[in-house]
C-alpha positions in Angstrom: -1.5 3.2 -24.4 -0.5 2.8 -28.1 3.8 2.8 -28.5 3.7 6.1 -30.1 2.2 7.4 -26.9 5.0 5.1 -24.9 7.7 6.9 -27.0 6.0 10.1 -26.4 6.4 9.4 -22.3 9.9 8.9 -22.8 10.5 12.1 -24.5 9.2 14.1 -22.1 10.7 12.0 -19.2 14.2 14.2 -17.7 16.1 11.0 -18.1 16.4 7.6 -19.8 13.4 4.7 -18.7 15.5 2.1 -16.5 14.2 -0.6 -14.3 15.3 -0.5 -10.2 14.4 1.4 -6.8 17.0 2.9 -6.8 16.7 4.7 -10.6 12.9 5.4 -9.2 12.9 5.8 -6.0 11.2 9.1 -6.1 8.0 7.9 -7.8 8.1 4.5 -5.9 8.2 6.5 -2.9 5.0 8.5 -3.7 3.3 5.5 -4.6 4.0 3.7 -1.0 2.3 6.9 0.2 -0.4 6.1 -1.8 -0.9 3.1 -0.2 -0.6 4.6 3.1 -3.7 6.2 2.1 -5.9 3.1 0.4 -4.9 1.1 4.1 -6.4 3.9 5.7 -9.2 4.4 4.5 -9.7 0.4 4.6 -8.5 0.6 8.1 -11.7 2.3 8.8 -14.0 -0.5 9.8 -11.9 -2.7 11.3 -13.0 -2.1 14.8 -16.0 -0.4 14.5 -18.3 -1.4 11.7 -19.3 -4.6 13.0 -20.2 -3.3 16.3 -22.4 -0.4 14.4 -24.3 -3.6 13.3 -25.1 -5.1 16.8 -24.8 -1.8 18.7 -26.6 1.2 16.6 -28.3 -1.2 14.0 -29.5 -3.8 16.2 -28.5 -6.6 14.4 -29.0 -10.2 16.1 -27.8 -12.5 12.8 -23.7 -13.1 12.8 -24.4 -13.2 9.2 -26.2 -10.3 8.7 -23.6 -8.6 10.5 -21.0 -9.9 8.0 -22.8 -8.7 5.1 -20.7 -5.7 4.7 -17.4 -8.0 4.5 -19.3 -9.7 1.7 -20.5 -6.8 -0.2 -16.8 -5.2 0.5 -14.9 -8.4 -0.6 -16.8 -9.7 -3.6 -16.9 -6.3 -5.2 -12.9 -5.3 -4.4 -12.1 -9.4 -5.9 -14.4 -8.5 -9.3 -12.5 -5.2 -9.4 -8.9 -6.8 -9.1 -10.2 -9.1 -12.1 -11.6 -6.1 -14.1 -8.5 -4.1 -13.4 -5.9 -6.2 -15.0 -8.3 -6.4 -18.5 -9.0 -2.2 -17.9 -5.0 -1.5 -18.1 -4.7 -3.0 -21.4 -7.4 0.0 -22.7 -6.4 2.5 -20.0 -3.3 3.7 -18.0 -2.8 2.4 -14.7 -2.8 6.2 -13.3 -6.1 6.7 -14.4 -7.4 3.9 -13.2 -5.5 4.8 -9.4 -7.5 7.9 -10.0 -10.5 6.7 -10.7 -10.3 4.6 -8.1 -10.2 7.6 -5.4 -12.7 9.4 -7.3 -15.0 6.2 -6.2 -13.9 6.3 -2.8 -14.6 9.8 -2.0 -18.6 9.0 -0.3 -17.4 5.9 1.8 -15.9 8.0 5.1 -19.7 9.8 5.0 -21.5 6.7 4.7 -20.0 5.4 7.3 -20.1 8.5 9.8 -24.3 9.4 8.9 -25.8 6.5 7.5 -29.1 6.1 8.3 -29.7 1.7 7.7 -27.4 -0.7 7.7 -28.3 -1.0 3.7 -26.3 2.4 3.5 -23.5 0.8 5.0 -23.3 -2.3 3.0 -23.7 0.4 0.1 -19.9 2.2 1.2 -18.8 -1.3 1.2 -19.6 -1.9 -2.5 -17.7 2.0 -3.0 -15.2 0.7 -1.1 -14.2 -2.4 -2.5 -14.0 -1.0 -5.7 -11.6 1.8 -4.6 -9.2 -0.5 -3.4 -9.7 -3.1 -6.1 -8.4 -0.3 -8.6 -6.2 2.0 -6.3 -4.3 -0.9 -4.9 -4.2 -2.9 -7.9 -2.5 0.2 -9.4 -0.3 0.0 -6.8 1.5 -2.8 -6.8 1.4 -3.2 -10.7 3.2 0.1 -11.0 5.8 -0.7 -8.4 6.6 -4.2 -9.8 6.8 -2.4 -13.0 9.1 0.3 -12.0 11.3 -2.1 -9.9 11.6 -4.7 -12.5 12.0 -8.5 -11.9 15.3 -8.7 -9.5 13.3 -7.0 -6.8 9.6 -7.9 -7.0 9.6 -9.2 -3.9 10.8 -6.0 -1.9 8.9 -4.2 -4.0 5.5 -6.2 -3.1 6.7 -6.0 0.3 7.3 -2.4 0.9 4.0 -1.7 -1.0 2.0 -4.3 1.6 4.0 -2.9 4.6 2.9 0.9 3.5 -0.8 -0.2 3.0 -1.3 -2.8 6.1 0.5 -0.5 9.0 -1.9 2.0 7.7 -4.6 -0.5 8.6 -3.7 -1.2 11.9 -3.1 2.3 13.0 -6.3 3.4 11.8 -7.8 0.0 13.3 -6.2 1.3 16.6 -7.4 4.7 16.1 -10.7 4.2 15.2 -10.6 2.1 18.7 -9.2 4.7 21.0 -11.4 7.6 18.9 -14.6 5.0 19.9 -14.0 4.5 23.5 -14.0 8.1 23.5 -15.8 9.7 21.2 -18.9 6.8 20.7 -18.7 4.3 17.4 -20.3 7.0 15.5 -19.4 9.9 13.4 -15.6 10.6 15.1 -13.7 7.5 14.1 -15.1 7.4 10.1 -14.8 10.8 9.4 -10.9 10.6 10.1 -10.8 8.8 6.8 -11.5 12.2 4.6 -7.9 13.5 4.6 -6.6 10.2 3.5 -9.0 10.6 0.7 -7.8 14.0 -0.4 -4.0 13.2 0.0 -4.6 9.8 -2.1 -6.5 11.6 -4.6 -4.0 14.6 -5.1 -1.0 12.0 -5.1 -2.7 9.8 -7.7 -2.7 12.8 -10.0 1.0 13.7 -9.3 2.6 10.8 -9.7 3.6 9.1 -13.4 2.4 6.2 -15.0 4.9 3.1 -15.8 3.7 2.2 -19.1 7.5 3.1 -20.0 9.0 0.9 -18.1 6.6 -1.9 -18.7 8.0 -1.6 -22.9 11.5 -1.4 -21.5 10.9 -4.9 -19.7 9.1 -6.9 -22.5 11.8 -5.4 -24.4 14.6 -7.0 -22.1 13.0 -10.3 -21.7 14.9 -13.3 -22.4 11.6 -15.5 -23.4 9.6 -14.7 -26.6 6.2 -13.2 -26.2 3.4 -15.4 -25.9 0.8 -15.3 -29.2 -2.1 -12.8 -28.6 -4.4 -15.8 -27.9 -3.1 -16.2 -24.6 -2.8 -12.6 -23.3 -6.1 -12.0 -23.2 -8.0 -12.0 -19.5 -10.3 -15.1 -20.4 -6.8 -17.6 -21.3 -5.1 -15.9 -18.3 -7.7 -16.3 -16.0 -7.6 -20.6 -16.6 -4.0 -20.5 -16.9 -3.7 -18.5 -13.1 -6.6 -20.3 -11.5 -6.1 -24.0 -12.2 -4.2 -24.7 -15.9 -1.1 -24.1 -14.0 0.3 -25.6 -11.0 2.1 -23.1 -9.1 -0.1 -20.0 -10.2 -3.4 -22.6 -8.5 -0.9 -23.1 -5.9 -0.7 -19.5 -5.3 -4.3 -18.6 -5.8 -5.6 -21.0 -3.3 -3.0 -19.7 -0.6 -4.3 -16.4 -1.6 -8.1 -17.0 -1.2 -7.7 -18.8 2.2 -5.1 -16.0 3.7 -7.8 -13.9 3.1 -10.6 -15.9 4.1 -8.6 -15.6 7.2 -8.7 -11.8 7.6 -12.7 -11.6 6.7 -13.5 -13.8 9.3 -11.2 -12.0 12.0 -12.5 -8.9 10.9 -16.0 -10.1 11.6 -15.7 -12.4 14.4 -12.8 -11.0 17.1 -14.3 -7.8 17.7 -17.5 -9.7 18.8 -15.6 -12.5 20.2 -13.4 -11.1 22.3 -16.4 -8.5 23.3 -18.7 -11.3 24.4 -15.5 -12.7 26.9 -15.5 -9.1 28.8 -12.8 -6.6 26.4 -13.9 -3.2 25.8 -13.5 -1.1 22.3 -9.2 -0.2 23.2 -8.8 -3.5 23.7 -10.2 -4.9 20.6 -8.8 -2.0 18.8 -5.7 -3.3 20.2 -5.7 -6.4 18.9 -7.3 -6.0 15.9 -4.3 -3.0 15.0 -1.7 -5.1 16.1 -2.3 -7.9 13.6 -2.2 -5.6 10.2 0.6 -3.5 11.7 2.7 -6.6 12.3 1.5 -7.9 8.7 2.8 -4.9 7.4 5.8 -3.8 9.3 6.6 -7.5 8.7 6.4 -7.7 4.8 9.5 -4.9 4.6 11.8 -7.8 5.8 10.1 -11.2 4.2 9.4 -9.3 0.9 13.3 -8.8 0.7 13.3 -12.4 2.2 11.7 -13.9 -0.7 14.0 -12.4 -3.0 16.7 -14.4 -1.2 15.8 -17.7 0.2 12.7 -18.3 -2.7 8.9 -17.5 -2.7 7.9 -21.5 -1.7 9.2 -21.7 2.0 8.0 -18.1 3.1 4.2 -19.0 1.7 4.1 -22.7 3.3 5.6 -21.7 7.0 3.3 -18.2 6.9 0.4 -20.2 6.3 1.3 -22.7 9.3 2.3 -19.9 11.6 -1.3 -18.2 10.8 -3.1 -21.8 11.7 -1.4 -21.5 14.8 -2.3 -18.3 15.5 -6.1 -19.7 15.7 -5.3 -22.4 18.0 -3.9 -19.5 20.6 -6.6 -17.6 19.8 -9.0 -20.9 21.5 -6.6 -22.3 23.8 -5.6 -19.3 25.8 -9.7 -17.7 25.3 -9.6 -17.6 29.2 -7.2 -14.8 29.5 -9.0 -12.7 26.4 -6.7 -9.8 26.0 -3.5 -12.2 26.1 -4.9 -15.1 23.6 -6.3 -11.8 21.7 -2.9 -10.3 21.3 -0.8 -13.5 20.6 -2.7 -14.7 18.2 -2.5 -10.9 16.4 1.2 -11.7 16.8 1.1 -15.3 15.0 -1.5 -14.6 12.7 -0.1 -10.6 11.1 3.8 -12.4 11.0 2.4 -15.4 9.3 0.6 -12.9 6.8 3.7 -11.0 6.5 5.6 -14.1 5.2 2.9 -15.1 2.8 1.5 -12.1 1.3 4.8 -10.8 -1.0 5.8 -13.7 -1.8 2.7 -14.9 -3.3 2.4 -12.2 -5.6 6.4 -12.3 -6.0 5.5 -16.0 -6.8 2.6 -15.0 -9.4 4.9 -12.4 -11.4 8.0 -15.1 -11.3 5.5 -17.1 -13.3 3.6 -14.8 -15.8 5.5 -13.2 -18.5 5.4 -9.1 -19.0 2.5 -9.1 -21.5 -0.3 -11.6 -19.3 1.6 -10.4 -15.7 -1.2 -7.9 -14.9 -4.1 -9.8 -15.8 -2.3 -13.0 -14.1 -2.4 -10.4 -11.1 -5.5 -9.3 -11.4 -7.0 -13.0 -11.3 -4.6 -14.1 -8.0 -6.3 -10.8 -6.5 -9.5 -11.6 -7.4 -9.0 -14.9 -5.6 -7.2 -13.9 -2.4 -9.5 -11.1 -2.2 -12.8 -13.3 -2.9 -11.4 -15.0 0.3 -12.7 -11.7 2.6 -16.5 -12.7 1.2 -15.9 -16.2 1.7 -14.8 -15.9 5.4 -17.6 -13.8 6.3 -20.0 -16.3 4.5 -18.5 -19.0 6.4 -18.0 -17.2 9.7 -21.6 -15.9 9.5 -23.2 -19.7 9.0 -21.1 -21.2 11.1 -21.2 -18.7 13.9 -25.2 -18.9 13.6 -24.9 -22.6 13.9 -22.2 -23.6 16.0 -21.2 -20.4 17.3 -18.5 -18.6 17.2 -15.7 -20.7 18.8 -16.0 -23.5 16.2 -15.6 -20.7 13.3 -11.9 -20.1 14.9 -11.6 -23.9 14.6 -12.6 -24.0 11.1 -10.2 -21.3 10.1 -7.8 -23.0 11.7 -8.0 -26.2 9.6 -8.4 -24.5 6.5 -5.1 -22.6 6.9 -3.0 -25.8 7.4 -4.6 -27.6 4.5 -4.0 -24.8 2.2 -0.4 -24.7 3.5 -0.4 -28.6 2.2 -1.4 -27.5 -1.2 0.9 -25.1 -1.5 3.7 -27.2 -0.5 2.5 -29.6 -3.1 1.9 -27.4 -6.3 4.2 -24.1 -5.9 7.5 -24.4 -7.9 10.1 -22.3 -7.6 11.5 -19.6 -10.5 13.7 -17.4 -9.6 14.2 -14.5 -12.3 17.0 -13.7 -13.7 
């Protein structure tokens, strides 16, 4: 958006543009509701789709079953990366609306696809939908609140989205146990698509808030070269020590999520649990992940980002250990592992986004967040790929052991690389 367009938007506003949660509570609340719809759409898949692969389409290879997660993860990661660059050419609101339009076919494809190829295609669309809509809601919330409340803003954003993921996983598990795997559990996503699109059209763009933060920023703006996607990608991925530490932790965190997405329904059904019980486990994890971020996002603003990141990764590793150690009591194992994974992820998620925002200048922050979210969501694909290969070769339990080791190592790398840079 040009400076003249930004000025025009400010002129149309009823009050001067200000940064802060209280000053922008209405728009912030609308964006929270939008992200509830975003999370609900992806939550449709958490319980049922791996079982649709095995029970409906007769897939026998774990890697083939997990191919829908690989398609989702790669598409979402690339869309996250593109979203940062696209904010230089399009308003955040325009990209938010576009993401919802892309997501319209998803519930219908999941409900009535007559081949696994169409399920994978639905996940390509879902990945693009999630990449645009989730990226824009988190960017717009950070724009609204300013630097002092980034942790709280990202915590509330992620809390809304992942609580919706968990509730939808619970609901689809229940519906699948009473109505079958398709089409009823998938079609409950339709009203969320409609609501998300309508709210995206209503919400205001945040370009004026970005312009205000740039004007108030204490550091001089970087050169034009350093704001470009290529330079920011290199800086966020490996050149900047703290940004590198946050990016690898994000990747491993979502590797865990991608792995549990595919492995846990199969692992716990193999040990005798029914669809409702698997839905409980798959729902409890993201519900705790979501609700926990309301507190951990605020905590990240007070005690710092690094402690939550490091200890959160170690708590997640402990969750995988619990899943295996108590597998003779599968429901107990599933619930306790879901609690540990949910709380550990709640510690990590808002702190990582806030850490990236702390170290990124507002002029290239959208590209930095896009790069971080690229690496984080490649974790979905990496987790599904690793899970499929290890599960086919060594079994589902060995896959869980590998996840525990990788997560613990990632926490140690975060402790070594990430430094605090508290916003002023």
